[in-house]
C-alpha positions in Angstrom: 135.5 112.3 53.5 134.0 109.9 50.9 133.8 111.4 47.4 131.3 110.0 44.9 132.5 110.4 41.3 130.1 110.0 38.3 131.8 109.0 35.1 130.6 110.0 31.7 131.7 108.9 28.3 132.4 111.5 25.6 131.9 109.9 22.1 131.1 111.4 18.8 130.1 114.7 20.4 127.7 112.9 22.8 127.9 112.7 26.6 126.8 109.4 28.0 125.9 108.8 31.7 126.6 105.5 33.3 124.6 102.5 32.1 121.3 101.7 33.6 120.9 99.1 36.4 117.5 99.6 38.0 114.5 97.8 36.6 111.4 100.0 37.1 108.9 99.0 34.4 107.2 95.9 35.7 107.7 92.7 33.7 103.9 92.3 33.3 103.7 95.6 31.6 106.6 94.8 29.3 104.9 91.5 28.4 101.6 93.2 27.6 103.4 95.7 25.4 105.1 92.9 23.4 101.7 91.6 22.1 100.8 92.3 18.5 97.8 94.4 17.7 94.9 93.0 15.7 95.2 92.4 12.0 91.6 91.5 10.9 90.5 95.1 10.3 93.7 96.0 8.6 93.4 93.1 6.2 89.9 94.2 5.4 91.1 97.7 4.7 94.0 96.5 2.5 91.8 94.2 0.5 89.3 97.1 -0.1 92.1 99.4 -1.3 93.5 96.7 -3.6 90.0 96.1 -5.1 89.5 99.9 -5.6 92.8 100.1 -7.5 92.5 97.0 -9.7 88.8 96.6 -10.5 87.8 96.9 -14.2 86.6 100.5 -13.9 89.9 101.7 -12.4 92.3 103.6 -14.7 95.0 101.3 -13.2 93.3 98.1 -14.5 95.8 96.2 -16.6 98.6 98.5 -15.7 100.4 95.8 -13.8 101.0 97.7 -10.6 102.4 95.9 -7.6 100.3 96.7 -4.5 101.7 95.8 -1.1 101.8 96.8 2.6 104.7 98.5 4.2 105.2 99.7 7.8 104.1 98.0 11.0 101.4 95.8 9.6 103.7 94.4 6.9 106.4 93.8 9.5 104.2 92.3 12.2 105.3 95.0 14.6 101.9 96.7 14.8 100.6 97.6 18.3 97.1 98.4 19.5 97.8 102.1 19.1 98.5 101.9 15.4 95.5 103.5 13.6 96.2 103.1 9.9 97.8 101.0 7.3 100.5 102.0 4.7 99.9 100.7 1.2 102.4 101.1 -1.7 101.2 101.2 -5.3 104.4 100.5 -7.2 104.6 100.8 -11.0 107.9 99.2 -12.1 107.7 100.2 -15.7 109.2 103.6 -14.9 112.2 104.1 -12.7 114.4 106.8 -11.2 118.0 106.2 -10.6 121.2 107.1 -8.8 124.3 106.6 -11.0 126.8 108.4 -8.8 128.6 105.2 -7.9 129.2 104.2 -11.6 132.3 105.3 -13.6 131.5 107.7 -16.4 131.7 105.0 -19.1 129.0 103.0 -17.3 126.8 106.1 -16.7 127.0 106.8 -20.5 126.2 103.2 -21.3 123.2 103.3 -19.0 121.8 106.6 -20.5 122.3 105.2 -24.0 120.0 102.2 -23.1 117.0 104.1 -21.6 114.8 106.9 -23.0 112.3 109.0 -21.2 109.4 107.2 -19.5 106.0 107.1 -21.3 104.1 106.8 -18.0 105.5 109.1 -15.3 105.0 109.2 -11.5 102.6 112.1 -12.1 100.5 109.9 -14.3 100.5 107.2 -11.7 99.6 109.6 -8.9 96.7 111.0 -11.0 95.4 107.6 -11.7 95.6 106.3 -8.1 93.8 109.4 -6.9 91.1 109.0 -9.5 90.6 105.3 -8.8 90.3 105.9 -5.0 87.9 108.9 -5.4 85.7 107.0 -7.8 85.5 104.1 -5.4 85.2 105.8 -2.0 84.0 109.3 -2.9 85.9 112.6 -3.2 85.4 113.5 0.5 87.0 110.2 1.7 90.2 110.6 -0.3 92.6 113.5 0.6 96.2 113.9 -0.7 98.6 114.5 2.2 102.3 115.5 2.4 103.7 112.0 1.5 100.6 109.8 1.0 97.0 109.9 0.0 94.8 109.5 3.1 91.8 107.2 2.5 88.8 106.6 4.7 88.1 103.0 3.6 84.6 102.8 5.2 82.8 102.1 8.5 84.6 99.6 10.6 87.7 99.7 8.5 91.0 101.4 9.1 92.3 104.6 7.4 94.9 103.9 4.8 98.0 105.9 3.7 98.4 105.1 0.0 101.7 105.9 -1.7 101.9 105.9 -5.5 105.5 105.0 -6.3 107.8 104.0 -9.2 110.9 102.0 -9.1 114.2 103.3 -7.8 117.6 101.9 -8.7 120.8 102.8 -6.8 123.4 101.4 -9.1 126.6 99.7 -8.2 127.6 98.4 -11.6 126.1 98.6 -15.1 127.1 96.9 -18.3 123.7 96.4 -20.0 120.1 96.0 -18.9 120.7 92.3 -18.3 124.1 92.7 -16.5 123.9 95.1 -13.6 123.9 95.3 -9.8 121.8 97.8 -7.8 119.8 98.4 -4.7 116.1 98.3 -5.7 113.6 100.6 -4.0 110.8 102.9 -4.6 110.6 106.6 -5.6 107.8 109.1 -5.0 107.3 112.8 -4.4 106.0 114.8 -1.4 103.5 117.7 -1.7 106.4 120.1 -2.3 107.8 118.1 -5.1 110.8 116.7 -3.2 111.8 113.2 -4.5 111.9 110.5 -1.8 113.6 107.1 -2.1 113.1 104.2 0.2 113.5 100.4 0.4 110.4 99.0 2.0 110.9 95.4 0.8 114.5 95.3 2.1 113.1 96.6 5.5 110.6 93.8 5.6 113.0 91.1 4.6 115.7 92.1 7.0 113.3 92.4 9.8 112.0 88.8 9.1 115.6 87.6 9.0 116.5 89.2 12.3 113.5 87.7 14.0 114.5 84.1 13.1 114.9 81.6 15.9 118.6 81.1 14.9 119.2 84.8 15.4 117.0 86.4 18.1 114.9 83.4 19.1 111.8 85.1 17.6 112.1 87.9 20.2 113.1 90.8 17.9 109.6 91.8 16.7 108.0 91.5 20.2 110.8 93.7 21.6 110.2 96.2 18.8 106.5 96.3 20.0 107.7 96.9 23.6 109.7 99.9 22.5 107.0 101.2 20.3 104.5 101.0 23.2 107.0 102.8 25.4 107.2 105.5 22.7 103.4 105.8 22.7 103.4 106.1 26.5 106.0 108.9 26.3 103.9 110.7 23.7 100.7 110.4 25.6 102.5 111.6 28.7 103.6 114.7 26.9 107.3 113.9 27.2 107.7 113.5 23.4 105.9 114.6 20.3 104.7 111.9 18.0 106.6 113.5 15.1 109.9 113.3 17.0 109.9 109.5 17.3 108.0 107.8 14.5 107.7 104.0 15.0 109.6 103.4 11.8 112.7 105.0 13.3 112.3 103.1 16.6 112.2 99.8 14.7 115.2 100.8 12.6 117.2 101.7 15.7 116.6 98.3 17.3 117.8 96.5 14.2 121.3 97.8 15.1 121.4 95.9 18.4 123.3 92.6 18.4 121.1 89.5 18.1 122.1 88.0 21.4 120.8 90.9 23.4 117.3 89.9 22.5 117.6 86.4 24.0 117.0 87.6 27.5 113.7 88.5 29.2 112.4 92.0 28.5 113.4 93.1 32.0 117.0 92.4 31.0 117.1 93.1 27.3 115.3 96.5 27.2 117.9 98.3 29.4 120.7 96.6 27.5 119.2 97.8 24.2 118.8 101.3 25.4 122.4 101.3 26.7 123.7 99.8 23.4 122.0 102.5 21.4 123.1 105.2 23.8 126.7 104.2 23.4 126.7 103.6 19.6 128.1 106.5 17.5 125.5 108.1 15.2 127.6 107.2 12.1 127.4 103.4 12.9 123.6 103.3 13.0 121.8 102.1 9.8 118.2 101.9 8.8 116.7 98.4 8.8 116.8 98.4 5.0 120.6 98.3 5.3 121.1 101.0 2.7 120.4 104.4 4.3 122.2 105.7 7.5 119.6 106.0 10.2 120.8 109.4 11.5 120.8 112.4 9.2 118.8 115.1 7.6 117.3 113.2 4.7 113.5 112.6 4.2 113.9 109.0 5.6 116.4 109.7 8.4 116.1 110.5 12.1 117.6 113.7 13.2 120.3 113.6 15.9 118.2 115.8 18.1 115.0 113.7 17.9 116.9 110.4 18.2 118.7 111.7 21.4 115.4 113.0 22.8 113.8 109.6 22.4 116.6 107.7 24.0 116.8 110.2 26.9 113.1 109.9 27.5 113.1 106.1 27.2 116.0 105.8 29.7 114.4 108.2 32.1 111.1 106.3 32.0 113.0 103.0 32.6 114.7 104.3 35.8 111.8 106.3 37.2 108.7 104.4 36.3 
């Protein structure tokens, strides 16, 4: 009698089936999915938001805010299904901080140098909201959980606008001119929870990984393939959109070794899914290089949702 044995790997409280071999999603479909979505409409929407916030009549005029895109349009990983842009309005004259890595003497030195802010996040949020409503009308601007949703006008994209102040996660501090820190942004959700993130690190590290010397320029096209696969799974009812945001999908792929991206999509995609499936949760980092990808924080993917996405993606690959 011939006995067939199926081996699984038990690692970090996860059970892994054998690696995938079959190629079911056609190469032509993968190639189509790799294409970037349009950017003309998004650029028009961004320029409109920027004008609304900085024009002479805006309460932010002369405030020196730094306005920039984050998310898929900033990272060149946008796909045709992406329906809005993410805009950060950063005021760097006020900052929140994490001093926990500093010895007590350095914490005390820091607190002796800086007093309370004169322009708070609440002030910034108020002024951003007022500027947008003055420009677009009250009905077109609605505060959401983490961002202000703005209808920028006919033929333009919706924008998610995030008022934010600077965030510093200190490593050392001697004085304001002699310090080391991770620099990010800080804002609050509708419930008053503080959220920290590092969008500029995310952009820079994504650009670096996409370099010819690293992934031969195939990193971002591959991110778009997986984002389109995610969209297919959501539209098929296999996943909910909330369980697999595109930001987390992109962060997950940043953990895959560079050489895996060199192959054609028909080879690289199953290798990517296998690598992620076999990587312990604790080893996965967000693309910003600061925050662990898996966790329960406001900018982390839960174990359950991450596993659900990988399971659905692997099943789709083998049973297309």
